[in-house]
PDBQT receptor file of N, H, CA, C and O in Angstrom, charges set to zero:
ATOM      1  N   MET A   1      48.830 -14.208  -9.768  1.00  0.00    +0.000 N 
ATOM      2  CA  MET A   1      48.123 -13.161  -9.925  1.00  0.00    +0.000 C 
ATOM      3  C   MET A   1      48.215 -12.557 -11.275  1.00  0.00    +0.000 C 
ATOM      4  O   MET A   1      47.235 -11.935 -11.686  1.00  0.00    +0.000 OA
ATOM      5  N   ILE A   2      49.249 -12.660 -11.996  1.00  0.00    +0.000 N 
ATOM      6  H   ILE A   2      50.045 -13.165 -11.662  1.00  0.00    +0.000 HD
ATOM      7  CA  ILE A   2      49.291 -12.114 -13.501  1.00  0.00    +0.000 C 
ATOM      8  C   ILE A   2      48.419 -13.167 -14.401  1.00  0.00    +0.000 C 
ATOM      9  O   ILE A   2      47.970 -12.834 -15.498  1.00  0.00    +0.000 OA
ATOM     10  N   LEU A   3      48.252 -14.259 -13.929  1.00  0.00    +0.000 N 
ATOM     11  H   LEU A   3      48.617 -14.529 -13.038  1.00  0.00    +0.000 HD
ATOM     12  CA  LEU A   3      47.626 -15.355 -14.887  1.00  0.00    +0.000 C 
ATOM     13  C   LEU A   3      46.002 -15.092 -14.626  1.00  0.00    +0.000 C 
ATOM     14  O   LEU A   3      45.151 -15.117 -15.515  1.00  0.00    +0.000 OA
ATOM     15  N   ALA A   4      45.764 -14.843 -13.252  1.00  0.00    +0.000 N 
ATOM     16  H   ALA A   4      46.455 -14.823 -12.530  1.00  0.00    +0.000 HD
ATOM     17  CA  ALA A   4      44.236 -14.315 -13.091  1.00  0.00    +0.000 C 
ATOM     18  C   ALA A   4      43.873 -13.151 -13.793  1.00  0.00    +0.000 C 
ATOM     19  O   ALA A   4      42.753 -13.064 -14.298  1.00  0.00    +0.000 OA
ATOM     20  N   ARG A   5      44.755 -12.194 -13.883  1.00  0.00    +0.000 N 
ATOM     21  H   ARG A   5      45.664 -12.265 -13.473  1.00  0.00    +0.000 HD
ATOM     22  CA  ARG A   5      44.262 -11.029 -14.552  1.00  0.00    +0.000 C 
ATOM     23  C   ARG A   5      44.362 -11.231 -16.010  1.00  0.00    +0.000 C 
ATOM     24  O   ARG A   5      43.710 -10.443 -16.694  1.00  0.00    +0.000 OA
ATOM     25  N   GLN A   6      45.099 -12.198 -16.660  1.00  0.00    +0.000 N 
ATOM     26  H   GLN A   6      45.629 -12.838 -16.104  1.00  0.00    +0.000 HD
ATOM     27  CA  GLN A   6      45.163 -12.367 -18.008  1.00  0.00    +0.000 C 
ATOM     28  C   GLN A   6      43.874 -13.098 -18.330  1.00  0.00    +0.000 C 
ATOM     29  O   GLN A   6      43.203 -12.879 -19.339  1.00  0.00    +0.000 OA
ATOM     30  N   THR A   7      43.571 -14.028 -17.345  1.00  0.00    +0.000 N 
ATOM     31  H   THR A   7      44.116 -14.207 -16.526  1.00  0.00    +0.000 HD
ATOM     32  CA  THR A   7      42.063 -14.763 -17.702  1.00  0.00    +0.000 C 
ATOM     33  C   THR A   7      41.087 -13.808 -17.768  1.00  0.00    +0.000 C 
ATOM     34  O   THR A   7      40.326 -13.892 -18.732  1.00  0.00    +0.000 OA
ATOM     35  N   VAL A   8      40.878 -12.705 -16.793  1.00  0.00    +0.000 N 
ATOM     36  H   VAL A   8      41.496 -12.637 -16.010  1.00  0.00    +0.000 HD
ATOM     37  CA  VAL A   8      39.800 -11.842 -16.625  1.00  0.00    +0.000 C 
ATOM     38  C   VAL A   8      39.824 -10.986 -17.720  1.00  0.00    +0.000 C 
ATOM     39  O   VAL A   8      38.750 -10.482 -18.047  1.00  0.00    +0.000 OA
ATOM     40  N   GLY A   9      41.118 -10.637 -18.542  1.00  0.00    +0.000 N 
ATOM     41  H   GLY A   9      41.991 -11.046 -18.277  1.00  0.00    +0.000 HD
ATOM     42  CA  GLY A   9      41.296  -9.643 -19.526  1.00  0.00    +0.000 C 
ATOM     43  C   GLY A   9      40.800 -10.395 -20.797  1.00  0.00    +0.000 C 
ATOM     44  O   GLY A   9      40.345  -9.798 -21.773  1.00  0.00    +0.000 OA
ATOM     45  N   ALA A  10      40.920 -11.738 -20.716  1.00  0.00    +0.000 N 
ATOM     46  H   ALA A  10      41.289 -12.223 -19.924  1.00  0.00    +0.000 HD
ATOM     47  CA  ALA A  10      40.371 -12.539 -21.978  1.00  0.00    +0.000 C 
ATOM     48  C   ALA A  10      38.975 -12.753 -21.851  1.00  0.00    +0.000 C 
ATOM     49  O   ALA A  10      38.332 -12.858 -22.895  1.00  0.00    +0.000 OA
ATOM     50  N   SER A  11      38.329 -12.845 -20.651  1.00  0.00    +0.000 N 
ATOM     51  H   SER A  11      38.851 -12.760 -19.802  1.00  0.00    +0.000 HD
ATOM     52  CA  SER A  11      36.975 -13.071 -20.496  1.00  0.00    +0.000 C 
ATOM     53  C   SER A  11      36.218 -11.735 -21.092  1.00  0.00    +0.000 C 
ATOM     54  O   SER A  11      35.193 -11.842 -21.765  1.00  0.00    +0.000 OA
ATOM     55  N   ALA A  12      36.824 -10.463 -20.781  1.00  0.00    +0.000 N 
ATOM     56  H   ALA A  12      37.657 -10.376 -20.235  1.00  0.00    +0.000 HD
ATOM     57  CA  ALA A  12      36.480  -9.238 -21.081  1.00  0.00    +0.000 C 
ATOM     58  C   ALA A  12      36.509  -9.055 -22.508  1.00  0.00    +0.000 C 
ATOM     59  O   ALA A  12      35.576  -8.446 -23.030  1.00  0.00    +0.000 OA
ATOM     60  N   GLY A  13      37.518  -9.530 -23.258  1.00  0.00    +0.000 N 
ATOM     61  H   GLY A  13      38.277 -10.025 -22.834  1.00  0.00    +0.000 HD
ATOM     62  CA  GLY A  13      37.597  -9.501 -24.656  1.00  0.00    +0.000 C 
ATOM     63  C   GLY A  13      36.598 -10.479 -25.341  1.00  0.00    +0.000 C 
ATOM     64  O   GLY A  13      36.092 -10.294 -26.448  1.00  0.00    +0.000 OA
ATOM     65  N   ASN A  14      36.409 -11.434 -24.610  1.00  0.00    +0.000 N 
ATOM     66  H   ASN A  14      36.820 -11.585 -23.711  1.00  0.00    +0.000 HD
ATOM     67  CA  ASN A  14      35.339 -12.378 -25.226  1.00  0.00    +0.000 C 
ATOM     68  C   ASN A  14      33.972 -11.923 -25.263  1.00  0.00    +0.000 C 
ATOM     69  O   ASN A  14      33.176 -12.382 -26.083  1.00  0.00    +0.000 OA
ATOM     70  N   MET A  15      33.612 -10.908 -24.286  1.00  0.00    +0.000 N 
ATOM     71  H   MET A  15      34.258 -10.536 -23.620  1.00  0.00    +0.000 HD
ATOM     72  CA  MET A  15      32.463 -10.383 -24.379  1.00  0.00    +0.000 C 
ATOM     73  C   MET A  15      31.940  -9.550 -25.647  1.00  0.00    +0.000 C 
ATOM     74  O   MET A  15      30.770  -9.459 -26.019  1.00  0.00    +0.000 OA
ATOM     75  N   ILE A  16      33.047  -8.976 -26.209  1.00  0.00    +0.000 N 
ATOM     76  H   ILE A  16      33.998  -9.050 -25.906  1.00  0.00    +0.000 HD
ATOM     77  CA  ILE A  16      32.682  -8.067 -27.182  1.00  0.00    +0.000 C 
ATOM     78  C   ILE A  16      33.121  -8.826 -28.670  1.00  0.00    +0.000 C 
ATOM     79  O   ILE A  16      32.911  -8.344 -29.784  1.00  0.00    +0.000 OA
ATOM     80  N   CYS A  17      33.728 -10.028 -28.405  1.00  0.00    +0.000 N 
ATOM     81  H   CYS A  17      33.898 -10.419 -27.501  1.00  0.00    +0.000 HD
ATOM     82  CA  CYS A  17      34.175 -10.772 -29.807  1.00  0.00    +0.000 C 
ATOM     83  C   CYS A  17      33.146 -10.883 -30.681  1.00  0.00    +0.000 C 
ATOM     84  O   CYS A  17      32.065 -11.316 -30.281  1.00  0.00    +0.000 OA
ATOM     85  N   VAL A  18      33.342 -10.489 -32.063  1.00  0.00    +0.000 N 
ATOM     86  H   VAL A  18      34.220 -10.138 -32.388  1.00  0.00    +0.000 HD
ATOM     87  CA  VAL A  18      32.384 -10.240 -32.912  1.00  0.00    +0.000 C 
ATOM     88  C   VAL A  18      31.766 -11.696 -33.244  1.00  0.00    +0.000 C 
ATOM     89  O   VAL A  18      30.563 -11.755 -33.500  1.00  0.00    +0.000 OA
ATOM     90  N   SER A  19      32.511 -12.817 -33.248  1.00  0.00    +0.000 N 
ATOM     91  H   SER A  19      33.488 -12.769 -33.039  1.00  0.00    +0.000 HD
ATOM     92  CA  SER A  19      32.033 -14.293 -33.520  1.00  0.00    +0.000 C 
ATOM     93  C   SER A  19      31.092 -14.667 -32.495  1.00  0.00    +0.000 C 
ATOM     94  O   SER A  19      30.139 -15.391 -32.784  1.00  0.00    +0.000 OA
ATOM     95  N   ASN A  20      31.284 -14.210 -31.237  1.00  0.00    +0.000 N 
ATOM     96  H   ASN A  20      32.058 -13.622 -31.002  1.00  0.00    +0.000 HD
ATOM     97  CA  ASN A  20      30.464 -14.676 -30.156  1.00  0.00    +0.000 C 
ATOM     98  C   ASN A  20      29.045 -13.577 -30.298  1.00  0.00    +0.000 C 
ATOM     99  O   ASN A  20      27.932 -14.014 -30.004  1.00  0.00    +0.000 OA
ATOM    100  N   VAL A  21      29.168 -12.585 -30.624  1.00  0.00    +0.000 N 
ATOM    101  H   VAL A  21      30.072 -12.230 -30.863  1.00  0.00    +0.000 HD
ATOM    102  CA  VAL A  21      27.974 -11.504 -30.725  1.00  0.00    +0.000 C 
ATOM    103  C   VAL A  21      27.208 -12.135 -31.882  1.00  0.00    +0.000 C 
ATOM    104  O   VAL A  21      26.011 -12.348 -31.693  1.00  0.00    +0.000 OA
ATOM    105  N   VAL A  22      27.709 -12.437 -32.973  1.00  0.00    +0.000 N 
ATOM    106  H   VAL A  22      28.681 -12.264 -33.127  1.00  0.00    +0.000 HD
ATOM    107  CA  VAL A  22      27.027 -12.851 -34.050  1.00  0.00    +0.000 C 
ATOM    108  C   VAL A  22      26.329 -14.135 -33.710  1.00  0.00    +0.000 C 
ATOM    109  O   VAL A  22      25.195 -14.292 -34.163  1.00  0.00    +0.000 OA
ATOM    110  N   ALA A  23      26.836 -15.018 -33.012  1.00  0.00    +0.000 N 
ATOM    111  H   ALA A  23      27.757 -14.891 -32.644  1.00  0.00    +0.000 HD
ATOM    112  CA  ALA A  23      26.246 -16.336 -32.503  1.00  0.00    +0.000 C 
ATOM    113  C   ALA A  23      25.092 -16.152 -31.558  1.00  0.00    +0.000 C 
ATOM    114  O   ALA A  23      24.076 -16.844 -31.485  1.00  0.00    +0.000 OA
ATOM    115  N   ALA A  24      25.472 -14.947 -30.746  1.00  0.00    +0.000 N 
ATOM    116  H   ALA A  24      26.297 -14.385 -30.805  1.00  0.00    +0.000 HD
ATOM    117  CA  ALA A  24      24.295 -14.819 -29.905  1.00  0.00    +0.000 C 
ATOM    118  C   ALA A  24      23.164 -14.029 -30.542  1.00  0.00    +0.000 C 
ATOM    119  O   ALA A  24      22.004 -14.223 -30.177  1.00  0.00    +0.000 OA
ATOM    120  N   ALA A  25      23.433 -13.243 -31.379  1.00  0.00    +0.000 N 
ATOM    121  H   ALA A  25      24.374 -13.085 -31.675  1.00  0.00    +0.000 HD
ATOM    122  CA  ALA A  25      22.311 -12.538 -32.191  1.00  0.00    +0.000 C 
ATOM    123  C   ALA A  25      21.523 -13.505 -32.955  1.00  0.00    +0.000 C 
ATOM    124  O   ALA A  25      20.298 -13.393 -33.008  1.00  0.00    +0.000 OA
ATOM    125  N   ALA A  26      22.217 -14.552 -33.615  1.00  0.00    +0.000 N 
ATOM    126  H   ALA A  26      23.212 -14.643 -33.572  1.00  0.00    +0.000 HD
ATOM    127  CA  ALA A  26      21.489 -15.484 -34.507  1.00  0.00    +0.000 C 
ATOM    128  C   ALA A  26      20.522 -16.520 -33.578  1.00  0.00    +0.000 C 
ATOM    129  O   ALA A  26      19.438 -16.971 -33.945  1.00  0.00    +0.000 OA
ATOM    130  N   THR A  27      21.117 -16.754 -32.420  1.00  0.00    +0.000 N 
ATOM    131  H   THR A  27      21.998 -16.388 -32.122  1.00  0.00    +0.000 HD
ATOM    132  CA  THR A  27      20.346 -17.565 -31.437  1.00  0.00    +0.000 C 
ATOM    133  C   THR A  27      18.999 -16.861 -30.822  1.00  0.00    +0.000 C 
ATOM    134  O   THR A  27      17.988 -17.488 -30.509  1.00  0.00    +0.000 OA
ATOM    135  N   VAL A  28      19.154 -15.584 -30.718  1.00  0.00    +0.000 N 
ATOM    136  H   VAL A  28      19.976 -15.075 -30.973  1.00  0.00    +0.000 HD
ATOM    137  CA  VAL A  28      17.689 -14.923 -30.346  1.00  0.00    +0.000 C 
ATOM    138  C   VAL A  28      17.160 -14.123 -31.563  1.00  0.00    +0.000 C 
ATOM    139  O   VAL A  28      16.406 -13.168 -31.379  1.00  0.00    +0.000 OA
ATOM    140  N   ALA A  29      17.533 -14.489 -32.765  1.00  0.00    +0.000 N 
ATOM    141  H   ALA A  29      18.146 -15.265 -32.914  1.00  0.00    +0.000 HD
ATOM    142  CA  ALA A  29      16.978 -13.945 -34.047  1.00  0.00    +0.000 C 
ATOM    143  C   ALA A  29      16.957 -12.318 -34.013  1.00  0.00    +0.000 C 
ATOM    144  O   ALA A  29      15.966 -11.619 -34.225  1.00  0.00    +0.000 OA
ATOM    145  N   MET A  30      18.196 -11.895 -33.715  1.00  0.00    +0.000 N 
ATOM    146  H   MET A  30      19.001 -12.462 -33.542  1.00  0.00    +0.000 HD
ATOM    147  CA  MET A  30      18.338 -10.602 -33.937  1.00  0.00    +0.000 C 
ATOM    148  C   MET A  30      19.563 -10.273 -34.744  1.00  0.00    +0.000 C 
ATOM    149  O   MET A  30      20.515  -9.576 -34.391  1.00  0.00    +0.000 OA
ATOM    150  N   ILE A  31      19.351 -10.982 -36.052  1.00  0.00    +0.000 N 
ATOM    151  H   ILE A  31      18.578 -11.548 -36.338  1.00  0.00    +0.000 HD
ATOM    152  CA  ILE A  31      20.231 -10.651 -37.130  1.00  0.00    +0.000 C 
ATOM    153  C   ILE A  31      20.309  -9.403 -37.697  1.00  0.00    +0.000 C 
ATOM    154  O   ILE A  31      19.268  -8.859 -38.066  1.00  0.00    +0.000 OA
ATOM    155  N   GLY A  32      21.504  -8.793 -37.845  1.00  0.00    +0.000 N 
ATOM    156  H   GLY A  32      22.349  -9.235 -37.546  1.00  0.00    +0.000 HD
ATOM    157  CA  GLY A  32      21.536  -7.289 -38.371  1.00  0.00    +0.000 C 
ATOM    158  C   GLY A  32      21.654  -6.274 -37.280  1.00  0.00    +0.000 C 
ATOM    159  O   GLY A  32      21.652  -5.071 -37.543  1.00  0.00    +0.000 OA
ATOM    160  N   CYS A  33      21.764  -6.764 -35.978  1.00  0.00    +0.000 N 
ATOM    161  H   CYS A  33      21.766  -7.741 -35.764  1.00  0.00    +0.000 HD
ATOM    162  CA  CYS A  33      21.687  -5.932 -34.638  1.00  0.00    +0.000 C 
ATOM    163  C   CYS A  33      23.181  -6.181 -33.923  1.00  0.00    +0.000 C 
ATOM    164  O   CYS A  33      23.392  -5.875 -32.749  1.00  0.00    +0.000 OA
ATOM    165  N   GLU A  34      23.960  -6.646 -34.603  1.00  0.00    +0.000 N 
ATOM    166  H   GLU A  34      23.788  -6.895 -35.556  1.00  0.00    +0.000 HD
ATOM    167  CA  GLU A  34      25.413  -6.901 -34.074  1.00  0.00    +0.000 C 
ATOM    168  C   GLU A  34      26.181  -5.594 -33.670  1.00  0.00    +0.000 C 
ATOM    169  O   GLU A  34      26.982  -5.574 -32.735  1.00  0.00    +0.000 OA
ATOM    170  N   GLY A  35      25.922  -4.668 -34.329  1.00  0.00    +0.000 N 
ATOM    171  H   GLY A  35      25.271  -4.685 -35.088  1.00  0.00    +0.000 HD
ATOM    172  CA  GLY A  35      26.454  -3.412 -34.159  1.00  0.00    +0.000 C 
ATOM    173  C   GLY A  35      26.001  -2.784 -32.625  1.00  0.00    +0.000 C 
ATOM    174  O   GLY A  35      26.725  -2.325 -31.741  1.00  0.00    +0.000 OA
ATOM    175  N   LEU A  36      24.433  -2.961 -32.671  1.00  0.00    +0.000 N 
ATOM    176  H   LEU A  36      23.846  -3.334 -33.389  1.00  0.00    +0.000 HD
ATOM    177  CA  LEU A  36      23.906  -2.397 -31.418  1.00  0.00    +0.000 C 
ATOM    178  C   LEU A  36      24.172  -3.152 -30.163  1.00  0.00    +0.000 C 
ATOM    179  O   LEU A  36      24.242  -2.638 -29.047  1.00  0.00    +0.000 OA
ATOM    180  N   LEU A  37      24.325  -4.509 -30.460  1.00  0.00    +0.000 N 
ATOM    181  H   LEU A  37      24.268  -4.926 -31.367  1.00  0.00    +0.000 HD
ATOM    182  CA  LEU A  37      24.604  -5.313 -29.246  1.00  0.00    +0.000 C 
ATOM    183  C   LEU A  37      26.113  -5.041 -28.773  1.00  0.00    +0.000 C 
ATOM    184  O   LEU A  37      26.316  -5.061 -27.559  1.00  0.00    +0.000 OA
ATOM    185  N   ILE A  38      27.174  -4.791 -29.628  1.00  0.00    +0.000 N 
ATOM    186  H   ILE A  38      27.009  -4.774 -30.614  1.00  0.00    +0.000 HD
ATOM    187  CA  ILE A  38      28.453  -4.502 -29.328  1.00  0.00    +0.000 C 
ATOM    188  C   ILE A  38      28.447  -3.179 -28.496  1.00  0.00    +0.000 C 
ATOM    189  O   ILE A  38      29.030  -3.101 -27.415  1.00  0.00    +0.000 OA
ATOM    190  N   ARG A  39      27.727  -2.099 -29.084  1.00  0.00    +0.000 N 
ATOM    191  H   ARG A  39      27.254  -2.163 -29.962  1.00  0.00    +0.000 HD
ATOM    192  CA  ARG A  39      27.762  -0.825 -28.384  1.00  0.00    +0.000 C 
ATOM    193  C   ARG A  39      27.191  -0.903 -27.028  1.00  0.00    +0.000 C 
ATOM    194  O   ARG A  39      27.556  -0.229 -26.065  1.00  0.00    +0.000 OA
ATOM    195  N   GLN A  40      26.279  -1.775 -27.045  1.00  0.00    +0.000 N 
ATOM    196  H   GLN A  40      25.983  -2.323 -27.828  1.00  0.00    +0.000 HD
ATOM    197  CA  GLN A  40      25.627  -1.871 -25.538  1.00  0.00    +0.000 C 
ATOM    198  C   GLN A  40      26.496  -2.720 -24.731  1.00  0.00    +0.000 C 
ATOM    199  O   GLN A  40      26.193  -2.640 -23.540  1.00  0.00    +0.000 OA
ATOM    200  N   LEU A  41      27.387  -3.437 -24.945  1.00  0.00    +0.000 N 
ATOM    201  H   LEU A  41      27.633  -3.502 -25.912  1.00  0.00    +0.000 HD
ATOM    202  CA  LEU A  41      28.396  -4.313 -24.189  1.00  0.00    +0.000 C 
ATOM    203  C   LEU A  41      29.662  -3.327 -23.738  1.00  0.00    +0.000 C 
ATOM    204  O   LEU A  41      30.377  -3.490 -22.749  1.00  0.00    +0.000 OA
ATOM    205  N   LEU A  42      29.745  -2.300 -24.691  1.00  0.00    +0.000 N 
ATOM    206  H   LEU A  42      29.164  -2.168 -25.494  1.00  0.00    +0.000 HD
ATOM    207  CA  LEU A  42      31.046  -1.670 -24.450  1.00  0.00    +0.000 C 
ATOM    208  C   LEU A  42      31.252  -0.956 -22.808  1.00  0.00    +0.000 C 
ATOM    209  O   LEU A  42      32.332  -0.958 -22.216  1.00  0.00    +0.000 OA
ATOM    210  N   LEU A  43      30.234  -0.489 -22.372  1.00  0.00    +0.000 N 
ATOM    211  H   LEU A  43      29.357  -0.487 -22.853  1.00  0.00    +0.000 HD
ATOM    212  CA  LEU A  43      30.291   0.038 -20.992  1.00  0.00    +0.000 C 
ATOM    213  C   LEU A  43      30.469  -1.191 -19.917  1.00  0.00    +0.000 C 
ATOM    214  O   LEU A  43      31.330  -1.131 -19.039  1.00  0.00    +0.000 OA
ATOM    215  N   PRO A  44      29.709  -2.149 -20.039  1.00  0.00    +0.000 N 
ATOM    216  CA  PRO A  44      29.879  -3.279 -19.203  1.00  0.00    +0.000 C 
ATOM    217  C   PRO A  44      31.347  -3.781 -19.182  1.00  0.00    +0.000 C 
ATOM    218  O   PRO A  44      32.007  -3.886 -18.148  1.00  0.00    +0.000 OA
ATOM    219  N   THR A  45      31.840  -4.114 -20.559  1.00  0.00    +0.000 N 
ATOM    220  H   THR A  45      31.305  -4.030 -21.399  1.00  0.00    +0.000 HD
ATOM    221  CA  THR A  45      33.165  -4.418 -20.664  1.00  0.00    +0.000 C 
ATOM    222  C   THR A  45      34.289  -3.536 -20.259  1.00  0.00    +0.000 C 
ATOM    223  O   THR A  45      35.406  -3.972 -19.977  1.00  0.00    +0.000 OA
ATOM    224  N   ALA A  46      33.979  -2.365 -20.241  1.00  0.00    +0.000 N 
ATOM    225  H   ALA A  46      33.072  -2.011 -20.471  1.00  0.00    +0.000 HD
ATOM    226  CA  ALA A  46      35.080  -1.190 -19.809  1.00  0.00    +0.000 C 
ATOM    227  C   ALA A  46      34.942  -1.369 -18.347  1.00  0.00    +0.000 C 
ATOM    228  O   ALA A  46      35.997  -1.287 -17.718  1.00  0.00    +0.000 OA
ATOM    229  N   TYR A  47      33.979  -1.571 -17.750  1.00  0.00    +0.000 N 
ATOM    230  H   TYR A  47      33.122  -1.637 -18.261  1.00  0.00    +0.000 HD
ATOM    231  CA  TYR A  47      33.878  -1.402 -16.176  1.00  0.00    +0.000 C 
ATOM    232  C   TYR A  47      34.462  -2.762 -15.657  1.00  0.00    +0.000 C 
ATOM    233  O   TYR A  47      35.119  -2.807 -14.617  1.00  0.00    +0.000 OA
ATOM    234  N   TYR A  48      34.195  -3.877 -16.428  1.00  0.00    +0.000 N 
ATOM    235  H   TYR A  48      33.661  -3.840 -17.272  1.00  0.00    +0.000 HD
ATOM    236  CA  TYR A  48      34.905  -5.211 -15.927  1.00  0.00    +0.000 C 
ATOM    237  C   TYR A  48      36.395  -4.910 -15.940  1.00  0.00    +0.000 C 
ATOM    238  O   TYR A  48      37.080  -5.084 -14.932  1.00  0.00    +0.000 OA
ATOM    239  N   ALA A  49      36.928  -4.427 -17.157  1.00  0.00    +0.000 N 
ATOM    240  H   ALA A  49      36.372  -4.286 -17.976  1.00  0.00    +0.000 HD
ATOM    241  CA  ALA A  49      38.260  -4.496 -17.328  1.00  0.00    +0.000 C 
ATOM    242  C   ALA A  49      38.958  -3.360 -16.469  1.00  0.00    +0.000 C 
ATOM    243  O   ALA A  49      40.073  -3.564 -15.988  1.00  0.00    +0.000 OA
ATOM    244  N   ILE A  50      38.312  -2.197 -16.288  1.00  0.00    +0.000 N 
ATOM    245  H   ILE A  50      37.406  -2.031 -16.679  1.00  0.00    +0.000 HD
ATOM    246  CA  ILE A  50      38.856  -1.223 -15.492  1.00  0.00    +0.000 C 
ATOM    247  C   ILE A  50      38.913  -1.637 -14.008  1.00  0.00    +0.000 C 
ATOM    248  O   ILE A  50      39.918  -1.430 -13.328  1.00  0.00    +0.000 OA
ATOM    249  N   GLY A  51      37.786  -2.238 -13.521  1.00  0.00    +0.000 N 
ATOM    250  H   GLY A  51      36.969  -2.406 -14.074  1.00  0.00    +0.000 HD
ATOM    251  CA  GLY A  51      37.654  -2.741 -12.164  1.00  0.00    +0.000 C 
ATOM    252  C   GLY A  51      38.762  -3.639 -11.915  1.00  0.00    +0.000 C 
ATOM    253  O   GLY A  51      39.479  -3.488 -10.926  1.00  0.00    +0.000 OA
ATOM    254  N   THR A  52      38.964  -4.688 -12.867  1.00  0.00    +0.000 N 
ATOM    255  H   THR A  52      38.381  -4.811 -13.671  1.00  0.00    +0.000 HD
ATOM    256  CA  THR A  52      40.143  -5.733 -12.538  1.00  0.00    +0.000 C 
ATOM    257  C   THR A  52      41.443  -5.000 -12.609  1.00  0.00    +0.000 C 
ATOM    258  O   THR A  52      42.366  -5.393 -11.896  1.00  0.00    +0.000 OA
ATOM    259  N   ALA A  53      41.594  -4.050 -13.340  1.00  0.00    +0.000 N 
ATOM    260  H   ALA A  53      40.844  -3.731 -13.920  1.00  0.00    +0.000 HD
ATOM    261  CA  ALA A  53      42.837  -3.352 -13.394  1.00  0.00    +0.000 C 
ATOM    262  C   ALA A  53      43.075  -2.601 -12.179  1.00  0.00    +0.000 C 
ATOM    263  O   ALA A  53      44.196  -2.655 -11.673  1.00  0.00    +0.000 OA
ATOM    264  N   VAL A  54      42.243  -1.971 -11.697  1.00  0.00    +0.000 N 
ATOM    265  H   VAL A  54      41.332  -1.928 -12.108  1.00  0.00    +0.000 HD
ATOM    266  CA  VAL A  54      42.249  -1.370 -10.296  1.00  0.00    +0.000 C 
ATOM    267  C   VAL A  54      42.623  -2.244  -9.220  1.00  0.00    +0.000 C 
ATOM    268  O   VAL A  54      43.600  -2.075  -8.490  1.00  0.00    +0.000 OA
ATOM    269  N   ILE A  55      41.639  -3.369  -9.147  1.00  0.00    +0.000 N 
ATOM    270  H   ILE A  55      40.845  -3.507  -9.740  1.00  0.00    +0.000 HD
ATOM    271  CA  ILE A  55      41.852  -4.318  -7.972  1.00  0.00    +0.000 C 
ATOM    272  C   ILE A  55      43.398  -5.088  -8.174  1.00  0.00    +0.000 C 
ATOM    273  O   ILE A  55      44.106  -5.457  -7.238  1.00  0.00    +0.000 OA
ATOM    274  N   GLY A  56      43.658  -5.198  -9.331  1.00  0.00    +0.000 N 
ATOM    275  H   GLY A  56      43.083  -4.898 -10.092  1.00  0.00    +0.000 HD
ATOM    276  CA  GLY A  56      45.132  -6.037  -9.370  1.00  0.00    +0.000 C 
ATOM    277  C   GLY A  56      46.168  -4.946  -9.235  1.00  0.00    +0.000 C 
ATOM    278  O   GLY A  56      47.336  -5.293  -9.058  1.00  0.00    +0.000 OA
ATOM    279  N   TYR A  57      45.894  -3.797  -9.293  1.00  0.00    +0.000 N 
ATOM    280  H   TYR A  57      44.945  -3.515  -9.438  1.00  0.00    +0.000 HD
ATOM    281  CA  TYR A  57      47.087  -2.717  -9.083  1.00  0.00    +0.000 C 
ATOM    282  C   TYR A  57      47.283  -2.635  -7.697  1.00  0.00    +0.000 C 
ATOM    283  O   TYR A  57      48.444  -2.560  -7.292  1.00  0.00    +0.000 OA
ATOM    284  N   PHE A  58      46.293  -2.636  -6.847  1.00  0.00    +0.000 N 
ATOM    285  H   PHE A  58      45.351  -2.696  -7.175  1.00  0.00    +0.000 HD
ATOM    286  CA  PHE A  58      46.479  -2.491  -5.271  1.00  0.00    +0.000 C 
ATOM    287  C   PHE A  58      46.652  -3.866  -4.774  1.00  0.00    +0.000 C 
ATOM    288  O   PHE A  58      46.914  -3.931  -3.573  1.00  0.00    +0.000 OA
ATOM    289  N   LEU A  59      46.566  -5.005  -5.426  1.00  0.00    +0.000 N 
ATOM    290  H   LEU A  59      46.353  -4.952  -6.401  1.00  0.00    +0.000 HD
ATOM    291  CA  LEU A  59      46.804  -6.229  -4.762  1.00  0.00    +0.000 C 
ATOM    292  C   LEU A  59      48.233  -6.410  -4.837  1.00  0.00    +0.000 C 
ATOM    293  O   LEU A  59      48.714  -6.979  -3.857  1.00  0.00    +0.000 OA
ATOM    294  N   ILE A  60      49.136  -6.028  -5.863  1.00  0.00    +0.000 N 
ATOM    295  H   ILE A  60      48.745  -5.566  -6.659  1.00  0.00    +0.000 HD
ATOM    296  CA  ILE A  60      50.402  -6.502  -5.927  1.00  0.00    +0.000 C 
ATOM    297  C   ILE A  60      51.315  -5.675  -5.075  1.00  0.00    +0.000 C 
ATOM    298  O   ILE A  60      52.512  -5.952  -5.004  1.00  0.00    +0.000 OA
TER     299      ILE A  60
């Protein structure tokens, strides 16, 4: 259970990882919009992380 939550947390952190956002922005020709992309990803990342924490809390 702990390893599963750790893996989900790593995935959530990977969503807003600067190097991944820069690579994605370069792929779709949005150079210079990295800050905007990270701001747009904060809410889904928070939802993902908080949802995982709540589910993990009740399953232990």
